[in-house]
PyMOL Python script that loads the backbone (N, CA, C, O; Angstrom):
from pymol import cmd

cmd.read_pdbstr("""\
ATOM      1  N   MET A   1       0.796  -1.180  -0.006  1.00  0.00           N
ATOM      2  CA  MET A   1       0.045  -0.022  -0.022  1.00  0.00           C
ATOM      3  C   MET A   1       0.847   1.274   0.035  1.00  0.00           C
ATOM      4  O   MET A   1       0.547   2.235  -0.674  1.00  0.00           O
ATOM      5  N   THR A   2       1.881   1.287   0.895  1.00  0.00           N
ATOM      6  CA  THR A   2       2.648   2.474   0.957  1.00  0.00           C
ATOM      7  C   THR A   2       3.614   2.643  -0.239  1.00  0.00           C
ATOM      8  O   THR A   2       4.025   3.756  -0.568  1.00  0.00           O
ATOM      9  N   THR A   3       3.930   1.611  -0.819  1.00  0.00           N
ATOM     10  CA  THR A   3       4.763   1.583  -2.091  1.00  0.00           C
ATOM     11  C   THR A   3       4.059   2.151  -3.201  1.00  0.00           C
ATOM     12  O   THR A   3       4.650   2.894  -3.986  1.00  0.00           O
ATOM     13  N   VAL A   4       2.707   1.833  -3.350  1.00  0.00           N
ATOM     14  CA  VAL A   4       1.974   2.339  -4.430  1.00  0.00           C
ATOM     15  C   VAL A   4       1.754   3.887  -4.240  1.00  0.00           C
ATOM     16  O   VAL A   4       1.774   4.677  -5.184  1.00  0.00           O
ATOM     17  N   LEU A   5       1.548   4.232  -2.959  1.00  0.00           N
ATOM     18  CA  LEU A   5       1.229   5.632  -2.619  1.00  0.00           C
ATOM     19  C   LEU A   5       2.522   6.512  -2.903  1.00  0.00           C
ATOM     20  O   LEU A   5       2.431   7.645  -3.375  1.00  0.00           O
ATOM     21  N   PHE A   6       3.644   5.954  -2.605  1.00  0.00           N
ATOM     22  CA  PHE A   6       4.895   6.708  -2.899  1.00  0.00           C
ATOM     23  C   PHE A   6       5.244   6.677  -4.412  1.00  0.00           C
ATOM     24  O   PHE A   6       5.791   7.629  -4.969  1.00  0.00           O
ATOM     25  N   SER A   7       4.902   5.555  -5.029  1.00  0.00           N
ATOM     26  CA  SER A   7       5.135   5.653  -6.558  1.00  0.00           C
ATOM     27  C   SER A   7       4.262   6.653  -7.289  1.00  0.00           C
ATOM     28  O   SER A   7       4.683   7.360  -8.204  1.00  0.00           O
ATOM     29  N   GLU A   8       2.970   6.668  -6.810  1.00  0.00           N
ATOM     30  CA  GLU A   8       2.118   7.687  -7.460  1.00  0.00           C
ATOM     31  C   GLU A   8       2.550   9.093  -7.163  1.00  0.00           C
ATOM     32  O   GLU A   8       2.453   9.956  -8.035  1.00  0.00           O
ATOM     33  N   LEU A   9       3.048   9.374  -5.904  1.00  0.00           N
ATOM     34  CA  LEU A   9       3.478  10.579  -5.505  1.00  0.00           C
ATOM     35  C   LEU A   9       4.787  11.048  -6.245  1.00  0.00           C
ATOM     36  O   LEU A   9       4.929  12.220  -6.593  1.00  0.00           O
ATOM     37  N   PHE A  10       5.692  10.122  -6.459  1.00  0.00           N
ATOM     38  CA  PHE A  10       6.957  10.378  -7.242  1.00  0.00           C
ATOM     39  C   PHE A  10       6.683  10.637  -8.669  1.00  0.00           C
ATOM     40  O   PHE A  10       7.317  11.483  -9.300  1.00  0.00           O
ATOM     41  N   LEU A  11       5.629   9.827  -9.246  1.00  0.00           N
ATOM     42  CA  LEU A  11       5.264  10.043 -10.616  1.00  0.00           C
ATOM     43  C   LEU A  11       4.661  11.387 -10.783  1.00  0.00           C
ATOM     44  O   LEU A  11       5.045  12.065 -11.736  1.00  0.00           O
ATOM     45  N   ILE A  12       3.761  11.859  -9.973  1.00  0.00           N
ATOM     46  CA  ILE A  12       3.239  13.183 -10.044  1.00  0.00           C
ATOM     47  C   ILE A  12       4.285  14.353  -9.944  1.00  0.00           C
ATOM     48  O   ILE A  12       4.326  15.280 -10.753  1.00  0.00           O
ATOM     49  N   VAL A  13       5.120  14.214  -8.872  1.00  0.00           N
ATOM     50  CA  VAL A  13       6.172  15.246  -8.703  1.00  0.00           C
ATOM     51  C   VAL A  13       7.143  15.196  -9.927  1.00  0.00           C
ATOM     52  O   VAL A  13       7.561  16.253 -10.400  1.00  0.00           O
ATOM     53  N   GLY A  14       7.497  14.026 -10.432  1.00  0.00           N
ATOM     54  CA  GLY A  14       8.324  13.982 -11.521  1.00  0.00           C
ATOM     55  C   GLY A  14       7.793  14.554 -12.770  1.00  0.00           C
ATOM     56  O   GLY A  14       8.513  15.166 -13.559  1.00  0.00           O
ATOM     57  N   LEU A  15       6.476  14.347 -12.960  1.00  0.00           N
ATOM     58  CA  LEU A  15       5.867  14.913 -14.272  1.00  0.00           C
ATOM     59  C   LEU A  15       5.756  16.499 -14.149  1.00  0.00           C
ATOM     60  O   LEU A  15       6.072  17.237 -15.082  1.00  0.00           O
ATOM     61  N   ILE A  16       5.340  16.906 -13.071  1.00  0.00           N
ATOM     62  CA  ILE A  16       5.322  18.396 -12.797  1.00  0.00           C
ATOM     63  C   ILE A  16       6.747  19.021 -12.879  1.00  0.00           C
ATOM     64  O   ILE A  16       6.968  20.013 -13.575  1.00  0.00           O
ATOM     65  N   GLY A  17       7.659  18.426 -12.171  1.00  0.00           N
ATOM     66  CA  GLY A  17       9.033  18.942 -12.241  1.00  0.00           C
ATOM     67  C   GLY A  17       9.525  18.972 -13.560  1.00  0.00           C
ATOM     68  O   GLY A  17      10.101  19.967 -14.000  1.00  0.00           O
ATOM     69  N   GLY A  18       9.314  17.809 -14.314  1.00  0.00           N
ATOM     70  CA  GLY A  18       9.960  17.665 -15.602  1.00  0.00           C
ATOM     71  C   GLY A  18       9.261  18.635 -16.630  1.00  0.00           C
ATOM     72  O   GLY A  18       9.946  19.130 -17.526  1.00  0.00           O
ATOM     73  N   TRP A  19       7.905  18.924 -16.526  1.00  0.00           N
ATOM     74  CA  TRP A  19       7.313  19.935 -17.262  1.00  0.00           C
ATOM     75  C   TRP A  19       7.895  21.323 -16.980  1.00  0.00           C
ATOM     76  O   TRP A  19       8.279  22.055 -17.893  1.00  0.00           O
ATOM     77  N   PHE A  20       7.945  21.639 -15.769  1.00  0.00           N
ATOM     78  CA  PHE A  20       8.572  22.928 -15.377  1.00  0.00           C
ATOM     79  C   PHE A  20       9.980  23.186 -15.955  1.00  0.00           C
ATOM     80  O   PHE A  20      10.181  24.206 -16.614  1.00  0.00           O
ATOM     81  N   PHE A  21      10.940  22.303 -15.728  1.00  0.00           N
ATOM     82  CA  PHE A  21      12.246  22.440 -16.212  1.00  0.00           C
ATOM     83  C   PHE A  21      12.316  22.333 -17.715  1.00  0.00           C
ATOM     84  O   PHE A  21      13.224  22.934 -18.291  1.00  0.00           O
ATOM     85  N   ALA A  22      11.453  21.633 -18.398  1.00  0.00           N
ATOM     86  CA  ALA A  22      11.493  21.625 -19.839  1.00  0.00           C
ATOM     87  C   ALA A  22      11.107  23.008 -20.355  1.00  0.00           C
ATOM     88  O   ALA A  22      11.715  23.535 -21.287  1.00  0.00           O
ATOM     89  N   GLU A  23      10.109  23.567 -19.744  1.00  0.00           N
ATOM     90  CA  GLU A  23       9.718  24.898 -20.239  1.00  0.00           C
ATOM     91  C   GLU A  23      10.887  25.973 -19.961  1.00  0.00           C
ATOM     92  O   GLU A  23      11.111  26.860 -20.785  1.00  0.00           O
ATOM     93  N   LYS A  24      11.581  25.862 -18.831  1.00  0.00           N
ATOM     94  CA  LYS A  24      12.704  26.766 -18.642  1.00  0.00           C
ATOM     95  C   LYS A  24      13.873  26.434 -19.611  1.00  0.00           C
ATOM     96  O   LYS A  24      14.568  27.347 -20.056  1.00  0.00           O
ATOM     97  N   TYR A  25      14.078  25.243 -19.914  1.00  0.00           N
ATOM     98  CA  TYR A  25      15.140  24.749 -20.841  1.00  0.00           C
ATOM     99  C   TYR A  25      14.847  25.382 -22.202  1.00  0.00           C
ATOM    100  O   TYR A  25      15.694  26.062 -22.781  1.00  0.00           O
ATOM    101  N   ILE A  26      13.632  25.143 -22.700  1.00  0.00           N
ATOM    102  CA  ILE A  26      13.167  25.648 -24.005  1.00  0.00           C
ATOM    103  C   ILE A  26      13.229  27.255 -24.170  1.00  0.00           C
ATOM    104  O   ILE A  26      13.504  27.828 -25.224  1.00  0.00           O
ATOM    105  N   ALA A  27      12.933  27.855 -22.982  1.00  0.00           N
ATOM    106  CA  ALA A  27      13.053  29.347 -23.003  1.00  0.00           C
ATOM    107  C   ALA A  27      14.566  29.761 -23.139  1.00  0.00           C
ATOM    108  O   ALA A  27      14.931  30.729 -23.806  1.00  0.00           O
ATOM    109  N   HIS A  28      15.374  28.961 -22.467  1.00  0.00           N
ATOM    110  CA  HIS A  28      16.896  29.302 -22.424  1.00  0.00           C
ATOM    111  C   HIS A  28      17.378  29.078 -23.945  1.00  0.00           C
ATOM    112  O   HIS A  28      18.154  29.882 -24.462  1.00  0.00           O
ATOM    113  N   LEU A  29      16.936  28.062 -24.576  1.00  0.00           N
ATOM    114  CA  LEU A  29      17.457  27.770 -25.940  1.00  0.00           C
ATOM    115  C   LEU A  29      16.936  28.806 -26.900  1.00  0.00           C
ATOM    116  O   LEU A  29      17.630  29.168 -27.849  1.00  0.00           O
ATOM    117  N   THR A  30      15.739  29.291 -26.681  1.00  0.00           N
ATOM    118  CA  THR A  30      15.183  30.328 -27.747  1.00  0.00           C
ATOM    119  C   THR A  30      15.493  31.648 -27.435  1.00  0.00           C
ATOM    120  O   THR A  30      15.137  32.503 -28.246  1.00  0.00           O
ATOM    121  N   TYR A  31      16.163  32.039 -26.291  1.00  0.00           N
ATOM    122  CA  TYR A  31      16.514  33.400 -25.980  1.00  0.00           C
ATOM    123  C   TYR A  31      17.620  33.955 -26.920  1.00  0.00           C
ATOM    124  O   TYR A  31      18.693  33.372 -27.078  1.00  0.00           O
ATOM    125  N   THR A  32      17.282  35.138 -27.541  1.00  0.00           N
ATOM    126  CA  THR A  32      18.276  35.786 -28.331  1.00  0.00           C
ATOM    127  C   THR A  32      18.715  37.083 -27.731  1.00  0.00           C
ATOM    128  O   THR A  32      17.850  37.843 -27.294  1.00  0.00           O
ATOM    129  N   GLU A  33      19.953  37.400 -27.669  1.00  0.00           N
ATOM    130  CA  GLU A  33      20.475  38.524 -26.971  1.00  0.00           C
ATOM    131  C   GLU A  33      20.449  39.665 -27.845  1.00  0.00           C
ATOM    132  O   GLU A  33      20.799  39.536 -29.018  1.00  0.00           O
ATOM    133  N   HIS A  34      20.016  40.918 -27.324  1.00  0.00           N
ATOM    134  CA  HIS A  34      19.990  42.087 -28.073  1.00  0.00           C
ATOM    135  C   HIS A  34      21.330  42.597 -28.290  1.00  0.00           C
ATOM    136  O   HIS A  34      22.244  42.267 -27.534  1.00  0.00           O
ATOM    137  N   ASP A  35      21.514  43.395 -29.290  1.00  0.00           N
ATOM    138  CA  ASP A  35      22.870  43.958 -29.634  1.00  0.00           C
ATOM    139  C   ASP A  35      23.361  44.835 -28.475  1.00  0.00           C
ATOM    140  O   ASP A  35      24.567  44.894 -28.239  1.00  0.00           O
ATOM    141  N   PHE A  36      22.483  45.509 -27.755  1.00  0.00           N
ATOM    142  CA  PHE A  36      22.927  46.404 -26.656  1.00  0.00           C
ATOM    143  C   PHE A  36      22.645  45.849 -25.268  1.00  0.00           C
ATOM    144  O   PHE A  36      22.432  46.610 -24.325  1.00  0.00           O
ATOM    145  N   GLU A  37      22.642  44.503 -25.138  1.00  0.00           N
ATOM    146  CA  GLU A  37      22.339  43.816 -23.945  1.00  0.00           C
ATOM    147  C   GLU A  37      23.353  44.319 -22.822  1.00  0.00           C
ATOM    148  O   GLU A  37      22.946  44.473 -21.671  1.00  0.00           O
ATOM    149  N   GLU A  38      24.550  44.549 -23.137  1.00  0.00           N
ATOM    150  CA  GLU A  38      25.629  44.987 -22.189  1.00  0.00           C
ATOM    151  C   GLU A  38      25.125  46.286 -21.543  1.00  0.00           C
ATOM    152  O   GLU A  38      25.092  46.462 -20.325  1.00  0.00           O
ATOM    153  N   LEU A  39      24.750  47.145 -22.428  1.00  0.00           N
ATOM    154  CA  LEU A  39      24.183  48.474 -21.974  1.00  0.00           C
ATOM    155  C   LEU A  39      22.977  48.362 -21.107  1.00  0.00           C
ATOM    156  O   LEU A  39      22.907  49.067 -20.100  1.00  0.00           O
ATOM    157  N   PHE A  40      22.035  47.544 -21.412  1.00  0.00           N
ATOM    158  CA  PHE A  40      20.850  47.340 -20.680  1.00  0.00           C
ATOM    159  C   PHE A  40      21.154  46.865 -19.247  1.00  0.00           C
ATOM    160  O   PHE A  40      20.513  47.289 -18.285  1.00  0.00           O
ATOM    161  N   GLU A  41      22.203  45.925 -19.131  1.00  0.00           N
ATOM    162  CA  GLU A  41      22.567  45.436 -17.894  1.00  0.00           C
ATOM    163  C   GLU A  41      23.493  46.346 -17.049  1.00  0.00           C
ATOM    164  O   GLU A  41      23.315  46.386 -15.831  1.00  0.00           O
ATOM    165  N   ASN A  42      24.423  47.040 -17.600  1.00  0.00           N
ATOM    166  CA  ASN A  42      25.367  47.838 -16.910  1.00  0.00           C
ATOM    167  C   ASN A  42      24.966  49.304 -16.672  1.00  0.00           C
ATOM    168  O   ASN A  42      25.187  49.840 -15.586  1.00  0.00           O
ATOM    169  N   ASN A  43      24.385  49.940 -17.679  1.00  0.00           N
ATOM    170  CA  ASN A  43      24.088  51.283 -17.499  1.00  0.00           C
ATOM    171  C   ASN A  43      22.661  51.613 -18.245  1.00  0.00           C
ATOM    172  O   ASN A  43      22.598  52.254 -19.294  1.00  0.00           O
ATOM    173  N   PRO A  44      21.706  51.162 -17.657  1.00  0.00           N
ATOM    174  CA  PRO A  44      20.268  51.505 -18.337  1.00  0.00           C
ATOM    175  C   PRO A  44      20.025  52.910 -18.194  1.00  0.00           C
ATOM    176  O   PRO A  44      19.998  53.442 -17.085  1.00  0.00           O
ATOM    177  N   HIS A  45      19.835  53.573 -19.329  1.00  0.00           N
ATOM    178  CA  HIS A  45      19.434  54.934 -19.231  1.00  0.00           C
ATOM    179  C   HIS A  45      17.928  55.089 -19.024  1.00  0.00           C
ATOM    180  O   HIS A  45      17.202  54.197 -19.462  1.00  0.00           O
ATOM    181  N   PRO A  46      17.384  56.156 -18.388  1.00  0.00           N
ATOM    182  CA  PRO A  46      16.102  56.349 -18.192  1.00  0.00           C
ATOM    183  C   PRO A  46      15.293  56.396 -19.505  1.00  0.00           C
ATOM    184  O   PRO A  46      14.130  55.997 -19.450  1.00  0.00           O
ATOM    185  N   GLU A  47      15.765  56.826 -20.636  1.00  0.00           N
ATOM    186  CA  GLU A  47      14.939  56.835 -21.863  1.00  0.00           C
ATOM    187  C   GLU A  47      14.779  55.494 -22.442  1.00  0.00           C
ATOM    188  O   GLU A  47      14.093  55.385 -23.458  1.00  0.00           O
ATOM    189  N   LEU A  48      15.349  54.426 -21.898  1.00  0.00           N
ATOM    190  CA  LEU A  48      15.169  53.101 -22.460  1.00  0.00           C
ATOM    191  C   LEU A  48      13.981  52.481 -21.881  1.00  0.00           C
ATOM    192  O   LEU A  48      13.660  51.357 -22.268  1.00  0.00           O
ATOM    193  N   TYR A  49      13.216  53.160 -20.893  1.00  0.00           N
ATOM    194  CA  TYR A  49      12.202  52.476 -20.202  1.00  0.00           C
ATOM    195  C   TYR A  49      10.885  53.038 -20.853  1.00  0.00           C
ATOM    196  O   TYR A  49      10.860  54.196 -21.271  1.00  0.00           O
ATOM    197  N   ASP A  50       9.798  52.216 -20.936  1.00  0.00           N
ATOM    198  CA  ASP A  50       8.574  52.687 -21.427  1.00  0.00           C
ATOM    199  C   ASP A  50       7.693  53.349 -20.216  1.00  0.00           C
ATOM    200  O   ASP A  50       8.204  53.524 -19.109  1.00  0.00           O
ATOM    201  N   SER A  51       6.427  53.681 -20.478  1.00  0.00           N
ATOM    202  CA  SER A  51       5.645  54.456 -19.507  1.00  0.00           C
ATOM    203  C   SER A  51       5.284  53.452 -18.329  1.00  0.00           C
ATOM    204  O   SER A  51       4.839  53.897 -17.270  1.00  0.00           O
ATOM    205  N   ASN A  52       5.479  52.098 -18.526  1.00  0.00           N
ATOM    206  CA  ASN A  52       5.063  51.235 -17.378  1.00  0.00           C
ATOM    207  C   ASN A  52       6.438  50.824 -16.609  1.00  0.00           C
ATOM    208  O   ASN A  52       6.381  49.973 -15.721  1.00  0.00           O
ATOM    209  N   GLY A  53       7.579  51.389 -16.931  1.00  0.00           N
ATOM    210  CA  GLY A  53       8.709  51.096 -16.191  1.00  0.00           C
ATOM    211  C   GLY A  53       9.451  49.817 -16.715  1.00  0.00           C
ATOM    212  O   GLY A  53      10.447  49.388 -16.132  1.00  0.00           O
ATOM    213  N   LYS A  54       8.965  49.261 -17.764  1.00  0.00           N
ATOM    214  CA  LYS A  54       9.563  48.053 -18.412  1.00  0.00           C
ATOM    215  C   LYS A  54      10.667  48.603 -19.381  1.00  0.00           C
ATOM    216  O   LYS A  54      10.564  49.680 -19.968  1.00  0.00           O
ATOM    217  N   LEU A  55      11.779  47.713 -19.490  1.00  0.00           N
ATOM    218  CA  LEU A  55      12.875  48.084 -20.362  1.00  0.00           C
ATOM    219  C   LEU A  55      12.480  47.785 -21.839  1.00  0.00           C
ATOM    220  O   LEU A  55      12.136  46.654 -22.182  1.00  0.00           O
ATOM    221  N   ASN A  56      12.536  48.782 -22.657  1.00  0.00           N
ATOM    222  CA  ASN A  56      12.145  48.639 -24.108  1.00  0.00           C
ATOM    223  C   ASN A  56      13.380  48.138 -24.876  1.00  0.00           C
ATOM    224  O   ASN A  56      14.368  48.853 -25.047  1.00  0.00           O
ATOM    225  N   ARG A  57      13.278  46.859 -25.336  1.00  0.00           N
ATOM    226  CA  ARG A  57      14.415  46.371 -25.988  1.00  0.00           C
ATOM    227  C   ARG A  57      14.125  46.449 -27.563  1.00  0.00           C
ATOM    228  O   ARG A  57      14.364  45.475 -28.277  1.00  0.00           O
ATOM    229  N   GLY A  58      13.636  47.563 -28.043  1.00  0.00           N
ATOM    230  CA  GLY A  58      13.293  47.709 -29.478  1.00  0.00           C
ATOM    231  C   GLY A  58      14.583  47.957 -30.317  1.00  0.00           C
ATOM    232  O   GLY A  58      15.672  47.536 -29.927  1.00  0.00           O
ATOM    233  N   GLU A  59      14.440  48.615 -31.416  1.00  0.00           N
ATOM    234  CA  GLU A  59      15.630  48.928 -32.270  1.00  0.00           C
ATOM    235  C   GLU A  59      16.070  50.347 -31.902  1.00  0.00           C
ATOM    236  O   GLU A  59      15.262  51.242 -31.654  1.00  0.00           O
ATOM    237  N   TYR A  60      17.424  50.502 -31.880  1.00  0.00           N
ATOM    238  CA  TYR A  60      18.086  51.633 -31.580  1.00  0.00           C
ATOM    239  C   TYR A  60      19.095  52.089 -32.658  1.00  0.00           C
ATOM    240  O   TYR A  60      19.602  51.272 -33.426  1.00  0.00           O
ATOM    241  N   VAL A  61      19.365  53.354 -32.697  1.00  0.00           N
ATOM    242  CA  VAL A  61      20.376  53.839 -33.623  1.00  0.00           C
ATOM    243  C   VAL A  61      21.602  54.179 -32.871  1.00  0.00           C
ATOM    244  O   VAL A  61      21.529  54.828 -31.828  1.00  0.00           O
ATOM    245  N   SER A  62      22.768  53.750 -33.376  1.00  0.00           N
ATOM    246  CA  SER A  62      24.000  54.104 -32.833  1.00  0.00           C
ATOM    247  C   SER A  62      24.759  54.990 -33.682  1.00  0.00           C
ATOM    248  O   SER A  62      24.962  54.718 -34.866  1.00  0.00           O
ATOM    249  N   LEU A  63      25.218  56.119 -33.086  1.00  0.00           N
ATOM    250  CA  LEU A  63      26.020  57.136 -33.970  1.00  0.00           C
ATOM    251  C   LEU A  63      27.405  57.117 -33.232  1.00  0.00           C
ATOM    252  O   LEU A  63      27.529  57.251 -32.014  1.00  0.00           O
ATOM    253  N   ASN A  64      28.432  56.932 -34.125  1.00  0.00           N
ATOM    254  CA  ASN A  64      29.822  57.020 -33.679  1.00  0.00           C
ATOM    255  C   ASN A  64      30.519  58.170 -34.387  1.00  0.00           C
ATOM    256  O   ASN A  64      30.425  58.322 -35.605  1.00  0.00           O
ATOM    257  N   PHE A  65      31.192  58.941 -33.632  1.00  0.00           N
ATOM    258  CA  PHE A  65      31.920  60.116 -34.097  1.00  0.00           C
ATOM    259  C   PHE A  65      33.414  59.891 -33.865  1.00  0.00           C
ATOM    260  O   PHE A  65      33.829  59.428 -32.803  1.00  0.00           O
ATOM    261  N   ASP A  66      34.235  60.237 -34.907  1.00  0.00           N
ATOM    262  CA  ASP A  66      35.567  60.200 -34.705  1.00  0.00           C
ATOM    263  C   ASP A  66      36.144  61.186 -33.660  1.00  0.00           C
ATOM    264  O   ASP A  66      35.648  62.302 -33.502  1.00  0.00           O
ATOM    265  N   PRO A  67      37.210  60.738 -32.949  1.00  0.00           N
ATOM    266  CA  PRO A  67      37.735  61.634 -32.007  1.00  0.00           C
ATOM    267  C   PRO A  67      38.191  62.879 -32.619  1.00  0.00           C
ATOM    268  O   PRO A  67      38.863  62.862 -33.651  1.00  0.00           O
ATOM    269  N   GLY A  68      37.814  64.089 -31.956  1.00  0.00           N
ATOM    270  CA  GLY A  68      38.112  65.295 -32.526  1.00  0.00           C
ATOM    271  C   GLY A  68      37.148  65.923 -33.492  1.00  0.00           C
ATOM    272  O   GLY A  68      37.380  66.988 -34.063  1.00  0.00           O
ATOM    273  N   TYR A  69      36.035  65.199 -33.649  1.00  0.00           N
ATOM    274  CA  TYR A  69      34.988  65.671 -34.470  1.00  0.00           C
ATOM    275  C   TYR A  69      34.456  67.100 -34.201  1.00  0.00           C
ATOM    276  O   TYR A  69      34.173  67.352 -33.030  1.00  0.00           O
ATOM    277  N   ASN A  70      34.287  68.036 -35.098  1.00  0.00           N
ATOM    278  CA  ASN A  70      33.751  69.299 -34.837  1.00  0.00           C
ATOM    279  C   ASN A  70      32.526  69.407 -35.611  1.00  0.00           C
ATOM    280  O   ASN A  70      32.606  69.323 -36.836  1.00  0.00           O
ATOM    281  N   PRO A  71      31.384  69.587 -35.038  1.00  0.00           N
ATOM    282  CA  PRO A  71      30.082  69.620 -35.685  1.00  0.00           C
ATOM    283  C   PRO A  71      29.972  70.981 -36.549  1.00  0.00           C
ATOM    284  O   PRO A  71      29.163  71.047 -37.474  1.00  0.00           O
ATOM    285  N   ASP A  72      30.756  71.988 -36.239  1.00  0.00           N
ATOM    286  CA  ASP A  72      30.698  73.215 -37.065  1.00  0.00           C
ATOM    287  C   ASP A  72      31.287  72.985 -38.444  1.00  0.00           C
ATOM    288  O   ASP A  72      30.995  73.727 -39.381  1.00  0.00           O
ATOM    289  N   GLU A  73      32.143  71.923 -38.573  1.00  0.00           N
ATOM    290  CA  GLU A  73      32.831  71.732 -39.923  1.00  0.00           C
ATOM    291  C   GLU A  73      32.073  70.623 -40.638  1.00  0.00           C
ATOM    292  O   GLU A  73      32.644  69.951 -41.497  1.00  0.00           O
ATOM    293  N   PHE A  74      30.783  70.411 -40.303  1.00  0.00           N
ATOM    294  CA  PHE A  74      29.931  69.370 -40.958  1.00  0.00           C
ATOM    295  C   PHE A  74      29.801  69.510 -42.434  1.00  0.00           C
ATOM    296  O   PHE A  74      29.485  70.615 -42.874  1.00  0.00           O
ATOM    297  N   ASP A  75      29.995  68.582 -43.195  1.00  0.00           N
ATOM    298  CA  ASP A  75      29.713  68.537 -44.704  1.00  0.00           C
ATOM    299  C   ASP A  75      28.864  67.293 -45.029  1.00  0.00           C
ATOM    300  O   ASP A  75      29.326  66.179 -44.778  1.00  0.00           O
ATOM    301  N   PRO A  76      27.718  67.425 -45.543  1.00  0.00           N
ATOM    302  CA  PRO A  76      26.901  66.303 -45.792  1.00  0.00           C
ATOM    303  C   PRO A  76      27.541  65.214 -46.836  1.00  0.00           C
ATOM    304  O   PRO A  76      27.124  64.056 -46.878  1.00  0.00           O
ATOM    305  N   GLU A  77      28.442  65.627 -47.551  1.00  0.00           N
ATOM    306  CA  GLU A  77      29.153  64.581 -48.413  1.00  0.00           C
ATOM    307  C   GLU A  77      30.161  63.663 -47.653  1.00  0.00           C
ATOM    308  O   GLU A  77      30.682  62.688 -48.194  1.00  0.00           O
ATOM    309  N   ASP A  78      30.397  64.030 -46.391  1.00  0.00           N
ATOM    310  CA  ASP A  78      31.216  63.181 -45.613  1.00  0.00           C
ATOM    311  C   ASP A  78      30.410  62.034 -44.904  1.00  0.00           C
ATOM    312  O   ASP A  78      31.000  61.310 -44.103  1.00  0.00           O
ATOM    313  N   ILE A  79      29.119  61.853 -45.168  1.00  0.00           N
ATOM    314  CA  ILE A  79      28.332  60.832 -44.538  1.00  0.00           C
ATOM    315  C   ILE A  79      28.635  59.558 -45.265  1.00  0.00           C
ATOM    316  O   ILE A  79      28.651  59.446 -46.490  1.00  0.00           O
ATOM    317  N   ILE A  80      28.875  58.600 -44.389  1.00  0.00           N
ATOM    318  CA  ILE A  80      29.185  57.168 -44.891  1.00  0.00           C
ATOM    319  C   ILE A  80      28.147  56.255 -44.216  1.00  0.00           C
ATOM    320  O   ILE A  80      28.046  56.121 -42.997  1.00  0.00           O
ATOM    321  N   GLU A  81      27.393  55.645 -45.135  1.00  0.00           N
ATOM    322  CA  GLU A  81      26.297  54.782 -44.615  1.00  0.00           C
ATOM    323  C   GLU A  81      26.871  53.280 -44.625  1.00  0.00           C
ATOM    324  O   GLU A  81      27.284  52.702 -45.630  1.00  0.00           O
ATOM    325  N   GLU A  82      26.822  52.777 -43.378  1.00  0.00           N
ATOM    326  CA  GLU A  82      27.246  51.278 -43.355  1.00  0.00           C
ATOM    327  C   GLU A  82      25.856  50.544 -43.178  1.00  0.00           C
ATOM    328  O   GLU A  82      24.926  50.980 -42.500  1.00  0.00           O
ATOM    329  N   GLY A  83      25.862  49.391 -43.874  1.00  0.00           N
ATOM    330  CA  GLY A  83      24.636  48.577 -43.694  1.00  0.00           C
ATOM    331  C   GLY A  83      24.796  47.246 -43.522  1.00  0.00           C
ATOM    332  O   GLY A  83      23.812  46.522 -43.368  1.00  0.00           O
TER     333      GLY A  83
END
""", "prot")
cmd.dss("prot")
cmd.show_as("cartoon", "prot")
cmd.util.cbc("prot")
cmd.orient("prot")
């Protein structure tokens, strides 16, 4: 009697635990890291949050300027588009 009860208990716990860990494992395998994930973790700026306080992992534009860039000497022909 006790053996049957423990067998059923272990079966139920095993099924629930297996289902739970399988969901976590599948979520881990399908996770894709954002290009700016390091920024989100180390230095999240206030403008990255939406109105509900959740981090918005949408698309962002990154502008890089050469050292010594002077915006007063801007020439539209100097724009280089990388894609």
